[in-house]
VOGU-3710 file (C-alpha; in Angstrom, 3 decimals, decimal comma):
1> mtprstpptr> 125,338/95,912/70,193  124,052/97,217/73,702  125,207/95,804/76,878  122,226/94,013/78,817  120,628/95,718/81,777  118,375/92,873/83,105  120,131/89,955/84,924  120,187/86,564/82,978  116,855/84,633/82,625  118,687/81,377/82,544
11> prpgtgmcaq> 119,816/79,883/85,806  123,278/79,817/86,123  125,167/76,447/85,835  126,806/75,318/88,931  124,631/76,709/91,473  122,068/75,299/93,092  118,248/76,130/92,884  118,236/77,055/96,561  121,077/79,456/96,299  119,359/81,058/93,451
21> vaevaaeaer> 115,924/81,281/94,787  117,534/82,872/97,661  119,386/85,198/95,393  115,863/86,437/93,980  113,978/86,376/97,289  117,018/88,666/98,605  116,181/91,152/95,794  112,397/91,057/96,224  113,008/91,757/100,274  115,484/94,635/99,187
31> qvreglwdla> 113,064/96,309/96,813  110,281/95,976/99,210  112,631/97,629/102,270  113,845/100,209/99,835  110,611/101,163/98,559  111,431/100,324/94,942  108,543/97,868/94,995  105,473/99,356/96,111  103,396/96,295/96,617  99,778/96,631/95,950
41> aqdaalarkt> 97,362/95,190/98,290  96,150/92,484/95,666  99,621/91,521/95,219  100,109/90,719/98,689  97,289/88,762/98,679  98,411/86,862/95,585  101,682/86,255/97,249  100,367/85,023/100,397  97,904/82,711/98,415  100,677/81,739/95,751
51> aeglaqalgp> 102,919/80,731/99,314  99,973/78,804/100,512  99,724/77,016/97,465  103,579/75,809/97,331  103,103/74,777/100,995  100,317/72,458/100,083  102,172/71,292/96,851  105,408/70,234/98,569  103,642/69,068/101,984  105,527/69,174/105,200
61> dagqeplpvi> 109,249/68,673/105,393  110,010/67,959/109,222  110,854/64,598/110,541  109,024/62,536/107,420  111,007/59,735/105,806  111,528/60,933/101,906  109,040/59,801/99,717  109,626/58,194/96,712  111,277/59,881/93,942  107,939/59,765/91,596
71> drlehlreal> 106,053/61,531/94,361  108,569/63,976/95,183  108,434/64,983/91,478  104,905/65,135/91,433  105,102/67,689/94,406  107,822/69,785/92,438  105,671/70,233/89,635  102,575/71,089/91,168  104,605/73,976/92,980  105,602/75,116/89,372
81> avlalgiart> 102,221/75,040/88,460  101,254/77,371/91,421  103,796/79,847/90,311  102,576/79,513/86,778  99,062/80,222/87,772  100,369/83,300/90,366  101,935/84,749/87,021  99,121/84,431/85,221  97,067/86,432/87,897  99,286/89,437/88,113
91> hgqlawflar> 101,681/91,591/86,342  104,371/93,926/87,179  107,224/93,146/89,797  105,200/90,249/91,547  105,016/88,469/88,020  108,573/89,046/87,269  109,465/87,731/90,777  107,417/84,895/90,199  108,572/84,361/86,829  112,145/84,225/87,880
101> astvlapvls> 111,639/81,939/90,342  109,851/79,620/88,029  112,796/79,666/85,425  115,139/78,842/88,721  113,046/75,581/89,284  112,451/74,624/85,567  114,951/72,040/85,332  112,456/69,935/87,421  110,506/69,844/83,938  113,186/67,553/82,667
111> wrslpadrrq> 113,729/65,239/85,348  111,690/61,751/85,620  111,516/58,908/87,947  110,826/56,054/85,439  113,352/53,843/83,710  113,294/54,783/80,262  115,702/54,101/77,281  117,608/57,208/76,812  115,914/57,237/72,750  112,609/57,325/74,223
121> sfgtvvpgpe> 112,736/59,762/77,173  112,717/62,806/75,363  116,220/64,123/77,136  114,868/63,453/80,629  117,068/62,220/83,699  116,896/60,937/86,688  117,540/63,406/89,179  120,077/62,635/91,955  118,956/62,733/95,919  120,725/66,055/96,197
131> aladaedavr> 118,842/67,462/93,052  115,592/66,636/94,366  116,505/68,249/98,013  117,766/71,255/96,292  114,664/71,883/94,435  112,546/70,901/97,636  114,760/73,412/99,801  114,300/76,137/96,845  110,346/75,710/96,946  110,609/76,019/100,762
141> rlhsalistg> 112,559/79,150/100,481  110,219/80,703/97,993  107,678/80,179/100,157  108,978/82,016/103,202  110,165/84,823/100,688  106,609/85,082/99,364  104,883/85,204/103,073  107,480/87,992/103,803  106,521/89,707/100,686  103,135/89,268/101,247
151> tapslrprpe> 103,220/90,829/104,696  105,152/93,944/103,856  103,944/97,411/105,151  102,971/99,963/103,084  100,450/98,055/100,803  98,389/100,101/98,478  95,616/99,188/96,091  96,346/99,013/92,502  94,861/101,942/90,766  92,642/99,499/88,871
161> savdglepda> 90,771/98,927/91,489  89,327/102,416/91,990  85,410/102,339/92,770  83,079/104,229/90,169  86,153/106,387/88,826  87,282/107,483/92,460  90,949/107,041/93,161  91,561/104,202/95,449  92,825/106,743/98,298  89,686/108,590/97,973
171> va> 87,486/105,111/98,786  86,671/104,482/102,222
//
């Protein structure tokens, strides 16, 4: 059996979503900073668009009374949908980054806000206030990371964006 060379794809038990997103974001920022992720201009634009979608899905944070659990869950699920759309529209490192973040946030999909008999709830659970706040903070952290990634220097067009068979650098 060969050892795994990639990090686990499942969230680690006992660590919060926000901490896990912070780790993923730090890795993305490190890759960009060290030139290991040469972010294409289209990917940067998609990162910014995904960040905007996350901000819209979650809404403002500061100074507001918390929404009811059902509304908070709706916003968190919308954030996951934004990530899914981003993943569907790209490939490579940005897709992998968004997919990892989605995996971290996936427990949101097993949360419910309505009372239900355990036998009829398909294994869903009612999250505690701390879990909801952690997930919301994770989405906000991811939003910041995507803004940072989407404004990183040294952006280049993807090769498939070449016009008339010319290399992207040759296109004025």
